[in-house]
CHARMM-style PDB file with segment names, atoms N, HN, CA, C and O in Angstrom:
ATOM      1  N   MET     1     -10.799 -16.923  16.730  1.00  0.00      PROA
ATOM      2  CA  MET     1      -9.959 -15.340  17.159  1.00  0.00      PROA
ATOM      3  C   MET     1     -11.018 -14.492  17.386  1.00  0.00      PROA
ATOM      4  O   MET     1     -12.142 -14.642  16.907  1.00  0.00      PROA
ATOM      5  N   SER     2     -10.604 -13.445  18.243  1.00  0.00      PROA
ATOM      6  HN  SER     2      -9.691 -13.323  18.632  1.00  0.00      PROA
ATOM      7  CA  SER     2     -11.278 -12.712  18.955  1.00  0.00      PROA
ATOM      8  C   SER     2     -10.779 -11.481  18.470  1.00  0.00      PROA
ATOM      9  O   SER     2      -9.593 -11.200  18.296  1.00  0.00      PROA
ATOM     10  N   ASN     3     -11.965 -10.622  18.224  1.00  0.00      PROA
ATOM     11  HN  ASN     3     -12.928 -10.851  18.365  1.00  0.00      PROA
ATOM     12  CA  ASN     3     -11.512  -8.968  17.498  1.00  0.00      PROA
ATOM     13  C   ASN     3     -10.907  -8.198  18.337  1.00  0.00      PROA
ATOM     14  O   ASN     3     -11.238  -7.781  19.446  1.00  0.00      PROA
ATOM     15  N   ALA     4      -9.329  -7.941  17.244  1.00  0.00      PROA
ATOM     16  HN  ALA     4      -9.060  -8.279  16.342  1.00  0.00      PROA
ATOM     17  CA  ALA     4      -8.398  -7.021  17.749  1.00  0.00      PROA
ATOM     18  C   ALA     4      -8.701  -5.774  17.761  1.00  0.00      PROA
ATOM     19  O   ALA     4      -7.966  -4.878  18.176  1.00  0.00      PROA
ATOM     20  N   PHE     5     -10.147  -5.607  17.164  1.00  0.00      PROA
ATOM     21  HN  PHE     5     -10.744  -6.335  16.828  1.00  0.00      PROA
ATOM     22  CA  PHE     5      -9.985  -3.686  16.865  1.00  0.00      PROA
ATOM     23  C   PHE     5     -10.457  -3.183  18.111  1.00  0.00      PROA
ATOM     24  O   PHE     5     -10.617  -4.011  19.008  1.00  0.00      PROA
ATOM     25  N   PRO     6     -10.731  -1.896  18.360  1.00  0.00      PROA
ATOM     26  CA  PRO     6     -11.492  -1.265  19.355  1.00  0.00      PROA
ATOM     27  C   PRO     6     -12.731  -0.740  19.390  1.00  0.00      PROA
ATOM     28  O   PRO     6     -12.828   0.420  18.992  1.00  0.00      PROA
ATOM     29  N   LYS     7     -13.629  -1.246  19.733  1.00  0.00      PROA
ATOM     30  HN  LYS     7     -13.550  -2.189  20.057  1.00  0.00      PROA
ATOM     31  CA  LYS     7     -14.969  -0.657  20.159  1.00  0.00      PROA
ATOM     32  C   LYS     7     -15.532  -0.114  18.775  1.00  0.00      PROA
ATOM     33  O   LYS     7     -15.139   1.036  18.581  1.00  0.00      PROA
ATOM     34  N   GLY     8     -16.331  -0.602  17.767  1.00  0.00      PROA
ATOM     35  HN  GLY     8     -16.651  -1.536  17.925  1.00  0.00      PROA
ATOM     36  CA  GLY     8     -17.076   0.351  16.895  1.00  0.00      PROA
ATOM     37  C   GLY     8     -16.286   0.519  15.523  1.00  0.00      PROA
ATOM     38  O   GLY     8     -16.629   1.281  14.620  1.00  0.00      PROA
ATOM     39  N   TRP     9     -15.131  -0.348  15.513  1.00  0.00      PROA
ATOM     40  HN  TRP     9     -14.853  -0.967  16.247  1.00  0.00      PROA
ATOM     41  CA  TRP     9     -13.826  -0.655  14.609  1.00  0.00      PROA
ATOM     42  C   TRP     9     -14.201  -1.984  14.111  1.00  0.00      PROA
ATOM     43  O   TRP     9     -14.642  -2.896  14.811  1.00  0.00      PROA
ATOM     44  N   ASP    10     -14.003  -2.019  12.914  1.00  0.00      PROA
ATOM     45  HN  ASP    10     -13.645  -1.278  12.346  1.00  0.00      PROA
ATOM     46  CA  ASP    10     -13.958  -3.483  11.878  1.00  0.00      PROA
ATOM     47  C   ASP    10     -12.961  -3.300  10.822  1.00  0.00      PROA
ATOM     48  O   ASP    10     -12.619  -2.126  10.678  1.00  0.00      PROA
ATOM     49  N   GLU    11     -12.405  -4.151  10.047  1.00  0.00      PROA
ATOM     50  HN  GLU    11     -12.682  -5.105  10.164  1.00  0.00      PROA
ATOM     51  CA  GLU    11     -11.092  -4.116   9.216  1.00  0.00      PROA
ATOM     52  C   GLU    11     -11.878  -3.213   8.010  1.00  0.00      PROA
ATOM     53  O   GLU    11     -11.017  -2.572   7.408  1.00  0.00      PROA
ATOM     54  N   ASP    12     -13.166  -2.968   7.488  1.00  0.00      PROA
ATOM     55  HN  ASP    12     -13.866  -3.489   7.977  1.00  0.00      PROA
ATOM     56  CA  ASP    12     -13.489  -2.124   6.586  1.00  0.00      PROA
ATOM     57  C   ASP    12     -12.813  -0.979   7.178  1.00  0.00      PROA
ATOM     58  O   ASP    12     -11.792  -0.535   6.652  1.00  0.00      PROA
ATOM     59  N   ARG    13     -13.374  -0.399   8.378  1.00  0.00      PROA
ATOM     60  HN  ARG    13     -14.203  -0.759   8.805  1.00  0.00      PROA
ATOM     61  CA  ARG    13     -13.196   0.980   8.793  1.00  0.00      PROA
ATOM     62  C   ARG    13     -11.218   1.159   8.983  1.00  0.00      PROA
ATOM     63  O   ARG    13     -10.636   2.237   8.866  1.00  0.00      PROA
ATOM     64  N   VAL    14     -10.796   0.339   9.167  1.00  0.00      PROA
ATOM     65  HN  VAL    14     -11.268  -0.537   9.261  1.00  0.00      PROA
ATOM     66  CA  VAL    14      -9.320   0.247   9.545  1.00  0.00      PROA
ATOM     67  C   VAL    14      -8.404   0.444   7.774  1.00  0.00      PROA
ATOM     68  O   VAL    14      -7.380   1.048   7.455  1.00  0.00      PROA
ATOM     69  N   ARG    15      -9.493  -0.479   6.906  1.00  0.00      PROA
ATOM     70  HN  ARG    15     -10.325  -0.970   7.165  1.00  0.00      PROA
ATOM     71  CA  ARG    15      -8.756  -0.273   5.551  1.00  0.00      PROA
ATOM     72  C   ARG    15      -9.383   1.147   4.983  1.00  0.00      PROA
ATOM     73  O   ARG    15      -8.986   1.394   3.845  1.00  0.00      PROA
ATOM     74  N   GLN    16     -10.082   1.914   5.419  1.00  0.00      PROA
ATOM     75  HN  GLN    16     -10.405   1.713   6.344  1.00  0.00      PROA
ATOM     76  CA  GLN    16     -10.416   3.173   4.778  1.00  0.00      PROA
ATOM     77  C   GLN    16      -9.630   3.901   5.566  1.00  0.00      PROA
ATOM     78  O   GLN    16      -9.058   4.743   4.874  1.00  0.00      PROA
ATOM     79  N   VAL    17      -9.289   3.985   6.845  1.00  0.00      PROA
ATOM     80  HN  VAL    17      -9.754   3.301   7.408  1.00  0.00      PROA
ATOM     81  CA  VAL    17      -8.361   4.992   7.352  1.00  0.00      PROA
ATOM     82  C   VAL    17      -7.228   4.822   6.829  1.00  0.00      PROA
ATOM     83  O   VAL    17      -6.525   5.794   6.554  1.00  0.00      PROA
ATOM     84  N   LEU    18      -6.831   3.555   6.592  1.00  0.00      PROA
ATOM     85  HN  LEU    18      -7.402   2.765   6.815  1.00  0.00      PROA
ATOM     86  CA  LEU    18      -5.547   3.476   6.072  1.00  0.00      PROA
ATOM     87  C   LEU    18      -5.255   3.923   4.341  1.00  0.00      PROA
ATOM     88  O   LEU    18      -4.161   4.295   3.916  1.00  0.00      PROA
ATOM     89  N   ASP    19      -6.102   3.826   3.782  1.00  0.00      PROA
ATOM     90  HN  ASP    19      -6.991   3.524   4.127  1.00  0.00      PROA
ATOM     91  CA  ASP    19      -6.378   4.328   2.300  1.00  0.00      PROA
ATOM     92  C   ASP    19      -6.401   5.794   2.323  1.00  0.00      PROA
ATOM     93  O   ASP    19      -5.759   6.456   1.507  1.00  0.00      PROA
ATOM     94  N   HSD    20      -7.152   6.329   3.271  1.00  0.00      PROA
ATOM     95  HN  HSD    20      -7.673   5.791   3.934  1.00  0.00      PROA
ATOM     96  CA  HSD    20      -7.110   7.748   3.393  1.00  0.00      PROA
ATOM     97  C   HSD    20      -5.506   8.451   3.844  1.00  0.00      PROA
ATOM     98  O   HSD    20      -5.155   9.511   3.325  1.00  0.00      PROA
ATOM     99  N   TYR    21      -4.975   8.020   4.446  1.00  0.00      PROA
ATOM    100  HN  TYR    21      -5.259   7.159   4.868  1.00  0.00      PROA
ATOM    101  CA  TYR    21      -3.827   8.552   4.351  1.00  0.00      PROA
ATOM    102  C   TYR    21      -2.737   8.006   3.417  1.00  0.00      PROA
ATOM    103  O   TYR    21      -1.778   8.741   3.180  1.00  0.00      PROA
ATOM    104  N   GLU    22      -2.784   7.041   2.981  1.00  0.00      PROA
ATOM    105  HN  GLU    22      -3.564   6.444   3.173  1.00  0.00      PROA
ATOM    106  CA  GLU    22      -1.709   6.281   1.837  1.00  0.00      PROA
ATOM    107  C   GLU    22      -2.026   7.728   0.920  1.00  0.00      PROA
ATOM    108  O   GLU    22      -1.068   8.497   0.835  1.00  0.00      PROA
ATOM    109  N   ARG    23      -3.122   8.079   0.334  1.00  0.00      PROA
ATOM    110  HN  ARG    23      -3.901   7.455   0.403  1.00  0.00      PROA
ATOM    111  CA  ARG    23      -3.329   8.821  -0.576  1.00  0.00      PROA
ATOM    112  C   ARG    23      -3.134   9.971  -0.346  1.00  0.00      PROA
ATOM    113  O   ARG    23      -3.364  10.626  -1.363  1.00  0.00      PROA
ATOM    114  N   GLN    24      -2.642  10.932   0.952  1.00  0.00      PROA
ATOM    115  HN  GLN    24      -2.456  10.399   1.778  1.00  0.00      PROA
ATOM    116  CA  GLN    24      -2.304  12.008   1.159  1.00  0.00      PROA
ATOM    117  C   GLN    24      -1.428  12.569   0.690  1.00  0.00      PROA
ATOM    118  O   GLN    24      -0.497  11.789   0.887  1.00  0.00      PROA
ATOM    119  N   SER    25      -0.955  13.573   0.083  1.00  0.00      PROA
ATOM    120  HN  SER    25      -1.711  14.207  -0.078  1.00  0.00      PROA
ATOM    121  CA  SER    25       0.145  14.062  -0.917  1.00  0.00      PROA
ATOM    122  C   SER    25       0.719  14.814   0.680  1.00  0.00      PROA
ATOM    123  O   SER    25       0.079  14.939   1.724  1.00  0.00      PROA
ATOM    124  N   GLU    26       1.869  15.146   0.429  1.00  0.00      PROA
ATOM    125  HN  GLU    26       2.389  15.045  -0.419  1.00  0.00      PROA
ATOM    126  CA  GLU    26       2.612  15.928   1.607  1.00  0.00      PROA
ATOM    127  C   GLU    26       1.950  16.951   2.251  1.00  0.00      PROA
ATOM    128  O   GLU    26       1.747  17.185   3.443  1.00  0.00      PROA
ATOM    129  N   ASP    27       1.596  17.621   1.037  1.00  0.00      PROA
ATOM    130  HN  ASP    27       1.761  17.431   0.069  1.00  0.00      PROA
ATOM    131  CA  ASP    27       0.812  19.125   1.474  1.00  0.00      PROA
ATOM    132  C   ASP    27      -0.642  18.868   2.414  1.00  0.00      PROA
ATOM    133  O   ASP    27      -1.205  19.730   3.089  1.00  0.00      PROA
ATOM    134  N   GLU    28      -1.070  17.412   2.245  1.00  0.00      PROA
ATOM    135  HN  GLU    28      -0.613  16.712   1.696  1.00  0.00      PROA
ATOM    136  CA  GLU    28      -2.459  17.324   2.949  1.00  0.00      PROA
ATOM    137  C   GLU    28      -1.745  16.903   4.006  1.00  0.00      PROA
ATOM    138  O   GLU    28      -2.010  17.394   5.104  1.00  0.00      PROA
ATOM    139  N   GLN    29      -0.969  16.165   3.918  1.00  0.00      PROA
ATOM    140  HN  GLN    29      -0.754  15.766   3.026  1.00  0.00      PROA
ATOM    141  CA  GLN    29      -0.046  15.507   5.413  1.00  0.00      PROA
ATOM    142  C   GLN    29       0.246  16.773   6.740  1.00  0.00      PROA
ATOM    143  O   GLN    29       0.102  16.715   7.961  1.00  0.00      PROA
ATOM    144  N   PHE    30       0.617  17.649   6.002  1.00  0.00      PROA
ATOM    145  HN  PHE    30       0.735  17.696   5.010  1.00  0.00      PROA
ATOM    146  CA  PHE    30       1.371  18.879   6.682  1.00  0.00      PROA
ATOM    147  C   PHE    30      -0.030  19.712   7.426  1.00  0.00      PROA
ATOM    148  O   PHE    30      -0.205  19.897   8.631  1.00  0.00      PROA
ATOM    149  N   ALA    31      -0.940  20.133   6.267  1.00  0.00      PROA
ATOM    150  HN  ALA    31      -0.797  19.983   5.289  1.00  0.00      PROA
ATOM    151  CA  ALA    31      -1.926  20.845   6.676  1.00  0.00      PROA
ATOM    152  C   ALA    31      -2.860  19.971   7.778  1.00  0.00      PROA
ATOM    153  O   ALA    31      -3.411  20.559   8.709  1.00  0.00      PROA
ATOM    154  N   GLU    32      -2.969  18.709   7.613  1.00  0.00      PROA
ATOM    155  HN  GLU    32      -2.521  18.231   6.857  1.00  0.00      PROA
ATOM    156  CA  GLU    32      -3.800  18.223   8.848  1.00  0.00      PROA
ATOM    157  C   GLU    32      -2.965  18.296  10.057  1.00  0.00      PROA
ATOM    158  O   GLU    32      -3.449  18.598  11.148  1.00  0.00      PROA
ATOM    159  N   ILE    33      -1.379  17.953   9.837  1.00  0.00      PROA
ATOM    160  HN  ILE    33      -0.986  17.708   8.951  1.00  0.00      PROA
ATOM    161  CA  ILE    33      -0.795  18.122  11.469  1.00  0.00      PROA
ATOM    162  C   ILE    33      -0.854  19.784  12.087  1.00  0.00      PROA
ATOM    163  O   ILE    33      -0.959  20.170  13.251  1.00  0.00      PROA
ATOM    164  N   GLU    34      -0.766  20.395  11.078  1.00  0.00      PROA
ATOM    165  HN  GLU    34      -0.681  20.081  10.132  1.00  0.00      PROA
ATOM    166  CA  GLU    34      -1.008  21.883  11.889  1.00  0.00      PROA
ATOM    167  C   GLU    34      -2.141  22.143  12.414  1.00  0.00      PROA
ATOM    168  O   GLU    34      -2.269  22.775  13.463  1.00  0.00      PROA
ATOM    169  N   ALA    35      -3.258  21.590  11.601  1.00  0.00      PROA
ATOM    170  HN  ALA    35      -3.155  21.077  10.749  1.00  0.00      PROA
ATOM    171  CA  ALA    35      -4.570  21.684  11.834  1.00  0.00      PROA
ATOM    172  C   ALA    35      -5.128  21.123  13.712  1.00  0.00      PROA
ATOM    173  O   ALA    35      -5.875  21.566  14.585  1.00  0.00      PROA
ATOM    174  N   ALA    36      -4.146  19.850  13.514  1.00  0.00      PROA
ATOM    175  HN  ALA    36      -3.539  19.491  12.805  1.00  0.00      PROA
ATOM    176  CA  ALA    36      -4.462  19.562  14.956  1.00  0.00      PROA
ATOM    177  C   ALA    36      -3.893  19.974  16.012  1.00  0.00      PROA
ATOM    178  O   ALA    36      -4.300  19.835  17.166  1.00  0.00      PROA
ATOM    179  N   PHE    37      -2.517  20.718  15.496  1.00  0.00      PROA
ATOM    180  HN  PHE    37      -2.186  20.831  14.559  1.00  0.00      PROA
ATOM    181  CA  PHE    37      -1.985  21.187  16.611  1.00  0.00      PROA
ATOM    182  C   PHE    37      -2.515  22.800  16.888  1.00  0.00      PROA
ATOM    183  O   PHE    37      -1.866  23.502  17.663  1.00  0.00      PROA
ATOM    184  N   GLU    38      -3.764  23.348  16.190  1.00  0.00      PROA
ATOM    185  HN  GLU    38      -4.292  22.777  15.561  1.00  0.00      PROA
ATOM    186  CA  GLU    38      -4.303  24.804  16.234  1.00  0.00      PROA
ATOM    187  C   GLU    38      -5.559  24.116  16.725  1.00  0.00      PROA
ATOM    188  O   GLU    38      -6.204  25.079  17.141  1.00  0.00      PROA
ATOM    189  N   GLN    39      -6.270  23.088  16.923  1.00  0.00      PROA
ATOM    190  HN  GLN    39      -5.747  22.306  16.585  1.00  0.00      PROA
ATOM    191  CA  GLN    39      -7.222  22.845  18.007  1.00  0.00      PROA
ATOM    192  C   GLN    39      -7.296  23.377  19.322  1.00  0.00      PROA
ATOM    193  O   GLN    39      -6.332  23.108  20.039  1.00  0.00      PROA
ATOM    194  N   GLU    40      -8.097  23.986  19.757  1.00  0.00      PROA
ATOM    195  HN  GLU    40      -8.880  24.204  19.174  1.00  0.00      PROA
ATOM    196  CA  GLU    40      -8.079  24.806  21.152  1.00  0.00      PROA
ATOM    197  C   GLU    40      -8.443  23.705  22.123  1.00  0.00      PROA
ATOM    198  O   GLU    40      -7.958  23.851  23.245  1.00  0.00      PROA
ATOM    199  N   ASP    41      -9.247  22.558  21.918  1.00  0.00      PROA
ATOM    200  HN  ASP    41      -9.641  22.439  21.007  1.00  0.00      PROA
ATOM    201  CA  ASP    41      -9.837  21.519  22.776  1.00  0.00      PROA
ATOM    202  C   ASP    41      -8.936  20.320  22.962  1.00  0.00      PROA
ATOM    203  O   ASP    41      -9.309  19.295  23.532  1.00  0.00      PROA
ATOM    204  N   THR    42      -7.628  20.517  22.408  1.00  0.00      PROA
ATOM    205  HN  THR    42      -7.325  21.350  21.945  1.00  0.00      PROA
ATOM    206  CA  THR    42      -6.755  19.504  22.730  1.00  0.00      PROA
ATOM    207  C   THR    42      -5.415  19.897  22.852  1.00  0.00      PROA
ATOM    208  O   THR    42      -4.888  20.843  22.268  1.00  0.00      PROA
ATOM    209  N   ILE    43      -4.856  19.068  23.695  1.00  0.00      PROA
ATOM    210  HN  ILE    43      -5.285  18.299  24.170  1.00  0.00      PROA
ATOM    211  CA  ILE    43      -3.214  19.797  24.125  1.00  0.00      PROA
ATOM    212  C   ILE    43      -2.270  18.586  23.380  1.00  0.00      PROA
ATOM    213  O   ILE    43      -2.492  17.383  23.514  1.00  0.00      PROA
ATOM    214  N   THR    44      -1.479  19.006  22.797  1.00  0.00      PROA
ATOM    215  HN  THR    44      -1.298  19.984  22.688  1.00  0.00      PROA
ATOM    216  CA  THR    44       0.116  18.466  22.244  1.00  0.00      PROA
ATOM    217  C   THR    44       1.404  18.390  23.378  1.00  0.00      PROA
ATOM    218  O   THR    44       2.053  19.396  23.665  1.00  0.00      PROA
ATOM    219  N   MET    45       1.620  17.298  23.861  1.00  0.00      PROA
ATOM    220  HN  MET    45       1.092  16.481  23.627  1.00  0.00      PROA
ATOM    221  CA  MET    45       2.895  17.661  24.571  1.00  0.00      PROA
ATOM    222  C   MET    45       3.677  16.142  24.415  1.00  0.00      PROA
ATOM    223  O   MET    45       3.229  15.058  24.040  1.00  0.00      PROA
ATOM    224  N   SER    46       5.006  16.536  24.857  1.00  0.00      PROA
ATOM    225  HN  SER    46       5.370  17.416  25.161  1.00  0.00      PROA
ATOM    226  CA  SER    46       6.079  15.395  24.488  1.00  0.00      PROA
ATOM    227  C   SER    46       6.207  14.801  25.952  1.00  0.00      PROA
ATOM    228  O   SER    46       6.355  15.554  26.914  1.00  0.00      PROA
ATOM    229  N   ILE    47       6.153  13.643  26.064  1.00  0.00      PROA
ATOM    230  HN  ILE    47       6.033  13.031  25.282  1.00  0.00      PROA
ATOM    231  CA  ILE    47       6.703  12.671  27.248  1.00  0.00      PROA
ATOM    232  C   ILE    47       7.710  11.750  26.796  1.00  0.00      PROA
ATOM    233  O   ILE    47       7.958  11.475  25.623  1.00  0.00      PROA
ATOM    234  N   PRO    48       8.418  11.176  28.103  1.00  0.00      PROA
ATOM    235  CA  PRO    48       9.568  10.250  27.568  1.00  0.00      PROA
ATOM    236  C   PRO    48       9.267   8.928  27.031  1.00  0.00      PROA
ATOM    237  O   PRO    48       8.419   8.531  27.830  1.00  0.00      PROA
ATOM    238  N   ALA    49       9.411   8.131  26.296  1.00  0.00      PROA
ATOM    239  HN  ALA    49      10.101   8.453  25.647  1.00  0.00      PROA
ATOM    240  CA  ALA    49       8.844   7.313  25.799  1.00  0.00      PROA
ATOM    241  C   ALA    49       8.704   6.012  26.571  1.00  0.00      PROA
ATOM    242  O   ALA    49       8.112   5.013  26.160  1.00  0.00      PROA
ATOM    243  N   SER    50       9.428   6.168  27.942  1.00  0.00      PROA
ATOM    244  HN  SER    50       9.908   6.979  28.276  1.00  0.00      PROA
ATOM    245  CA  SER    50       9.440   5.245  28.946  1.00  0.00      PROA
ATOM    246  C   SER    50       8.150   5.271  29.661  1.00  0.00      PROA
ATOM    247  O   SER    50       7.726   4.322  30.320  1.00  0.00      PROA
ATOM    248  N   LEU    51       7.578   6.335  29.511  1.00  0.00      PROA
ATOM    249  HN  LEU    51       7.923   7.106  28.976  1.00  0.00      PROA
ATOM    250  CA  LEU    51       5.982   6.751  30.141  1.00  0.00      PROA
ATOM    251  C   LEU    51       5.047   6.718  29.381  1.00  0.00      PROA
ATOM    252  O   LEU    51       3.928   7.098  29.725  1.00  0.00      PROA
ATOM    253  N   VAL    52       5.373   6.161  27.949  1.00  0.00      PROA
ATOM    254  HN  VAL    52       6.282   5.853  27.669  1.00  0.00      PROA
ATOM    255  CA  VAL    52       4.029   6.085  26.963  1.00  0.00      PROA
ATOM    256  C   VAL    52       3.006   4.709  27.529  1.00  0.00      PROA
ATOM    257  O   VAL    52       1.779   4.663  27.437  1.00  0.00      PROA
ATOM    258  N   PRO    53       4.072   3.459  28.230  1.00  0.00      PROA
ATOM    259  CA  PRO    53       2.430   2.498  28.853  1.00  0.00      PROA
ATOM    260  C   PRO    53       1.678   3.055  29.972  1.00  0.00      PROA
ATOM    261  O   PRO    53       0.455   3.056  30.108  1.00  0.00      PROA
ATOM    262  N   GLU    54       2.494   3.491  30.694  1.00  0.00      PROA
ATOM    263  HN  GLU    54       3.488   3.491  30.584  1.00  0.00      PROA
ATOM    264  CA  GLU    54       1.469   4.484  31.934  1.00  0.00      PROA
ATOM    265  C   GLU    54       0.631   5.239  31.437  1.00  0.00      PROA
ATOM    266  O   GLU    54      -0.524   5.287  31.859  1.00  0.00      PROA
ATOM    267  N   VAL    55       1.022   5.879  30.561  1.00  0.00      PROA
ATOM    268  HN  VAL    55       1.960   5.840  30.218  1.00  0.00      PROA
ATOM    269  CA  VAL    55       0.242   7.029  30.132  1.00  0.00      PROA
ATOM    270  C   VAL    55      -0.991   6.202  29.160  1.00  0.00      PROA
ATOM    271  O   VAL    55      -2.126   6.660  29.293  1.00  0.00      PROA
ATOM    272  N   ARG    56      -0.893   5.508  28.598  1.00  0.00      PROA
ATOM    273  HN  ARG    56       0.029   5.136  28.490  1.00  0.00      PROA
ATOM    274  CA  ARG    56      -1.940   4.803  27.778  1.00  0.00      PROA
ATOM    275  C   ARG    56      -2.567   3.933  28.955  1.00  0.00      PROA
ATOM    276  O   ARG    56      -3.718   3.569  28.715  1.00  0.00      PROA
ATOM    277  N   ALA    57      -2.265   3.699  29.659  1.00  0.00      PROA
ATOM    278  HN  ALA    57      -1.330   3.995  29.854  1.00  0.00      PROA
ATOM    279  CA  ALA    57      -2.915   2.973  30.954  1.00  0.00      PROA
ATOM    280  C   ALA    57      -3.928   3.856  31.423  1.00  0.00      PROA
ATOM    281  O   ALA    57      -5.121   3.576  31.536  1.00  0.00      PROA
ATOM    282  N   LEU    58      -3.452   4.793  31.654  1.00  0.00      PROA
ATOM    283  HN  LEU    58      -2.483   5.020  31.562  1.00  0.00      PROA
ATOM    284  CA  LEU    58      -4.193   5.959  32.531  1.00  0.00      PROA
ATOM    285  C   LEU    58      -5.179   6.781  31.327  1.00  0.00      PROA
ATOM    286  O   LEU    58      -6.171   7.329  31.809  1.00  0.00      PROA
ATOM    287  N   LEU    59      -5.067   6.867  30.383  1.00  0.00      PROA
ATOM    288  HN  LEU    59      -4.261   6.422  29.992  1.00  0.00      PROA
ATOM    289  CA  LEU    59      -5.914   7.202  29.740  1.00  0.00      PROA
ATOM    290  C   LEU    59      -7.074   6.219  29.494  1.00  0.00      PROA
ATOM    291  O   LEU    59      -8.197   6.720  29.441  1.00  0.00      PROA
ATOM    292  N   ALA    60      -6.927   4.560  29.299  1.00  0.00      PROA
ATOM    293  HN  ALA    60      -6.015   4.153  29.342  1.00  0.00      PROA
ATOM    294  CA  ALA    60      -7.557   3.926  29.283  1.00  0.00      PROA
ATOM    295  C   ALA    60      -8.403   3.753  30.664  1.00  0.00      PROA
ATOM    296  O   ALA    60      -9.567   3.376  30.528  1.00  0.00      PROA
ATOM    297  N   ARG    61      -8.067   3.922  31.584  1.00  0.00      PROA
ATOM    298  HN  ARG    61      -7.121   4.228  31.695  1.00  0.00      PROA
ATOM    299  CA  ARG    61      -9.105   4.039  32.458  1.00  0.00      PROA
ATOM    300  C   ARG    61      -9.764   5.130  32.894  1.00  0.00      PROA
ATOM    301  O   ARG    61     -10.810   5.001  33.531  1.00  0.00      PROA
ATOM    302  N   SER    62      -9.218   6.392  32.596  1.00  0.00      PROA
ATOM    303  HN  SER    62      -8.368   6.497  32.079  1.00  0.00      PROA
ATOM    304  CA  SER    62     -10.081   7.257  32.370  1.00  0.00      PROA
ATOM    305  C   SER    62     -11.521   7.454  31.465  1.00  0.00      PROA
ATOM    306  O   SER    62     -12.605   7.974  31.731  1.00  0.00      PROA
ATOM    307  N   SER    63     -11.044   6.864  30.425  1.00  0.00      PROA
ATOM    308  HN  SER    63     -10.163   6.442  30.208  1.00  0.00      PROA
ATOM    309  CA  SER    63     -12.161   6.644  29.147  1.00  0.00      PROA
ATOM    310  C   SER    63     -13.353   5.531  29.819  1.00  0.00      PROA
ATOM    311  O   SER    63     -14.576   5.674  29.843  1.00  0.00      PROA
ATOM    312  N   ASN    64     -12.664   4.584  30.254  1.00  0.00      PROA
ATOM    313  HN  ASN    64     -11.671   4.467  30.235  1.00  0.00      PROA
ATOM    314  CA  ASN    64     -13.966   3.722  31.097  1.00  0.00      PROA
ATOM    315  C   ASN    64     -14.629   3.876  32.057  1.00  0.00      PROA
ATOM    316  O   ASN    64     -15.409   3.008  32.450  1.00  0.00      PROA
ATOM    317  N   GLN    65     -14.438   5.182  32.728  1.00  0.00      PROA
ATOM    318  HN  GLN    65     -13.805   5.887  32.409  1.00  0.00      PROA
ATOM    319  CA  GLN    65     -15.337   5.619  33.750  1.00  0.00      PROA
ATOM    320  C   GLN    65     -16.408   6.114  33.528  1.00  0.00      PROA
ATOM    321  OT1 GLN    65     -17.130   6.467  34.460  1.00  0.00      PROA
TER     322      GLN     65
END
């Protein structure tokens, strides 16, 4: 059985992330989302769902270079 986790991730890390989000209150969730939108070094955009596979592939290629 091969590791289905991204590089640097393992089952323990996934469980920690899940635990973090499952324990958040709605106010904490909202604050985290708002903070993400306010970051100056990232961009959030909407794309058609049909393009998601192509965008993911493009991002994967660019991060592998």
